[in-house]
C-alpha positions as CSV (number, residue, x, y, z in Angstrom):
1,X,-155.2,9.1,-137.9
2,X,-154.6,8.6,-134.4
3,X,-155.3,4.8,-133.5
4,X,-154.9,3.4,-136.7
5,X,-150.5,3.9,-137.5
6,X,-149.4,5.0,-141.2
7,X,-150.8,3.9,-144.0
8,X,-148.0,2.6,-145.2
9,X,-147.9,0.2,-141.9
10,X,-151.7,-0.5,-142.6
11,X,-151.0,-1.8,-145.7
12,X,-148.2,-3.8,-144.9
13,X,-149.8,-5.8,-142.2
14,X,-152.7,-6.4,-144.5
15,X,-150.6,-7.9,-147.2
16,X,-148.9,-9.6,-144.7
17,X,-151.3,-10.6,-143.1
18,X,-152.9,-12.2,-146.3
19,X,-150.2,-15.4,-146.0
20,X,-151.3,-18.3,-144.4
21,X,-148.1,-19.1,-143.1
22,X,-147.4,-19.5,-139.3
23,X,-143.7,-18.3,-138.0
24,X,-141.5,-21.4,-137.9
25,X,-141.8,-23.4,-135.5
26,X,-137.9,-22.2,-133.9
27,X,-139.4,-18.6,-133.8
28,X,-142.8,-19.7,-131.5
29,X,-140.5,-21.5,-129.1
30,X,-138.2,-18.6,-129.3
31,X,-140.9,-16.1,-128.5
32,X,-142.7,-18.5,-125.6
33,X,-139.4,-18.5,-123.6
34,X,-139.9,-14.9,-123.2
35,X,-143.0,-14.6,-121.9
36,X,-144.5,-16.2,-118.5
37,X,-147.6,-18.9,-118.6
38,X,-150.6,-16.0,-118.9
39,X,-148.8,-14.3,-121.6
40,X,-147.4,-17.6,-123.6
41,X,-151.1,-19.3,-123.3
42,X,-152.3,-15.5,-125.0
43,X,-149.8,-15.7,-127.4
44,X,-151.0,-18.2,-128.0
45,X,-154.2,-17.5,-128.8
46,X,-153.0,-15.3,-131.7
47,X,-153.9,-15.6,-135.2
48,X,-150.9,-16.7,-137.3
49,X,-150.2,-14.0,-139.0
50,X,-150.3,-11.8,-135.5
51,X,-148.2,-14.6,-134.2
52,X,-145.1,-13.7,-137.1
53,X,-145.8,-10.2,-137.0
54,X,-145.6,-10.3,-132.9
55,X,-141.8,-12.1,-133.7
56,X,-140.6,-9.9,-135.9
57,X,-141.0,-6.8,-134.3
58,X,-139.4,-8.6,-131.1
59,X,-136.4,-9.3,-132.9
60,X,-136.0,-5.7,-134.7
61,X,-136.6,-4.3,-131.4
62,X,-134.0,-6.4,-129.7
63,X,-131.4,-5.2,-133.1
64,X,-132.4,-1.6,-132.6
65,X,-131.3,-1.4,-128.8
66,X,-128.3,-3.6,-129.7
67,X,-127.2,-1.3,-133.2
68,X,-128.3,1.6,-130.1
69,X,-125.9,0.2,-127.3
70,X,-129.1,0.6,-125.4
71,X,-130.1,-1.8,-122.2
72,X,-133.2,-2.6,-122.1
73,X,-135.5,-2.8,-119.4
74,X,-137.8,-6.0,-118.5
75,X,-140.5,-6.5,-120.4
76,X,-139.1,-4.8,-123.2
77,X,-139.3,-7.9,-125.7
78,X,-142.2,-9.1,-123.9
79,X,-144.1,-5.7,-124.8
80,X,-142.6,-6.0,-128.3
81,X,-144.5,-9.5,-128.9
82,X,-147.7,-8.5,-127.2
83,X,-148.5,-5.2,-128.4
84,X,-151.5,-6.6,-130.4
85,X,-152.2,-9.1,-128.0
86,X,-156.0,-7.5,-127.4
87,X,-156.8,-7.9,-131.1
88,X,-157.6,-11.6,-129.6
89,X,-161.2,-10.7,-128.2
90,X,-162.2,-9.3,-131.5
91,X,-162.0,-12.4,-133.6
92,X,-162.1,-11.2,-136.4
93,X,-160.1,-11.9,-140.1
94,X,-157.6,-9.7,-142.0
95,X,-160.6,-8.7,-144.4
96,X,-162.4,-7.6,-141.8
97,X,-159.8,-6.0,-139.8
98,X,-159.5,-3.9,-142.8
99,X,-163.3,-3.0,-143.1
100,X,-163.3,-1.9,-139.7
101,X,-160.0,0.6,-139.9
102,X,-161.8,1.8,-143.3
103,X,-165.1,2.5,-141.6
104,X,-164.1,4.0,-139.0
105,X,-161.6,6.5,-141.2
106,X,-164.8,7.2,-143.5
107,X,-166.9,7.6,-140.7
108,X,-165.5,8.2,-137.4
109,X,-163.6,6.5,-134.7
110,X,-166.5,7.2,-132.6
111,X,-169.7,6.5,-134.1
112,X,-167.8,2.6,-134.4
113,X,-166.6,2.8,-131.1
114,X,-170.4,2.5,-129.9
115,X,-170.8,-0.5,-131.7
116,X,-169.3,-2.3,-129.0
117,X,-172.4,-2.7,-127.0
118,X,-174.5,-4.0,-130.2
119,X,-176.3,-6.7,-130.1
120,X,-174.9,-7.6,-133.5
121,X,-172.0,-9.8,-133.0
122,X,-170.2,-8.1,-136.2
123,X,-170.5,-4.4,-135.0
124,X,-169.6,-5.8,-131.7
125,X,-166.1,-7.1,-133.0
126,X,-165.6,-4.5,-134.7
127,X,-166.1,-1.8,-131.9
128,X,-164.0,-4.6,-129.7
129,X,-161.2,-4.2,-132.4
130,X,-160.9,-0.6,-132.2
131,X,-160.1,-0.6,-128.9
132,X,-157.6,-3.9,-128.7
133,X,-155.0,-1.5,-127.2
134,X,-157.0,-0.8,-124.1
135,X,-158.5,-4.7,-124.2
136,X,-154.6,-6.1,-124.5
137,X,-153.4,-3.9,-121.7
138,X,-156.2,-5.6,-119.7
139,X,-156.2,-9.2,-120.9
140,X,-151.8,-8.7,-119.7
141,X,-152.7,-7.0,-116.6
142,X,-154.5,-10.3,-115.4
143,X,-151.6,-12.2,-117.2
144,X,-149.1,-10.7,-114.8
145,X,-147.7,-8.8,-117.2
146,X,-144.9,-6.1,-115.9
147,X,-145.8,-2.7,-116.2
148,X,-143.9,-1.7,-119.5
149,X,-145.9,-4.6,-121.6
150,X,-149.2,-3.3,-120.1
151,X,-148.4,0.1,-120.7
152,X,-146.9,-0.4,-124.4
153,X,-150.1,-2.1,-125.5
154,X,-152.4,0.7,-123.9
155,X,-149.9,3.2,-125.4
156,X,-148.4,1.4,-129.1
157,X,-151.0,4.0,-130.9
158,X,-150.8,7.1,-129.0
159,X,-148.8,10.1,-130.3
160,X,-145.2,9.5,-128.2
161,X,-146.3,12.8,-126.2
162,X,-149.2,10.8,-124.7
163,X,-147.1,7.7,-123.7
164,X,-146.0,7.1,-119.9
165,X,-143.0,4.4,-120.8
166,X,-139.8,5.8,-121.3
167,X,-139.9,7.8,-124.7
168,X,-136.7,6.2,-126.3
169,X,-138.1,2.6,-125.0
170,X,-140.9,3.4,-126.8
171,X,-139.5,5.2,-129.8
172,X,-137.3,1.5,-130.4
173,X,-140.9,-0.1,-130.0
174,X,-142.7,1.8,-132.4
175,X,-139.6,1.6,-134.7
176,X,-139.8,-1.7,-134.3
177,X,-143.1,-2.2,-135.5
178,X,-142.9,-0.3,-138.5
179,X,-145.3,2.5,-137.5
């Protein structure tokens, strides 16, 4: 299931996304304080559920790094906060995202990727959702993010052997994501 994450992770994200409650304002402000202006604009476009998830991942990544007594590089917190930012371009809700994931598993990811060029708005959105990693990396590069932030957005669904980010940093970020 490369490119989708574990079933436990997917189920957790689905049920967590059903809550209409966003993160507390203090947590949103903490997250925004970590980001440059372009990154802030992207973060603000994320859904309430995605921002809540992003803040949880960033807080957990910091906790894991502290517990491991690991010095984290510039961009570590930003990478945790913005790894899923490419989903903003697909503009799909929770149920539609779940449906796209299930269709990609059932019909094949490649088939749905071809939908990106479809004249059907929904099919185009579905295809875009499946490449949120690449889309996010492009958005972050345009926002002036550092290399770690851009790379992690692009690579967070890849097997660790294909990461260009430091394997220990990637492992912490992946574990924090619960994936």
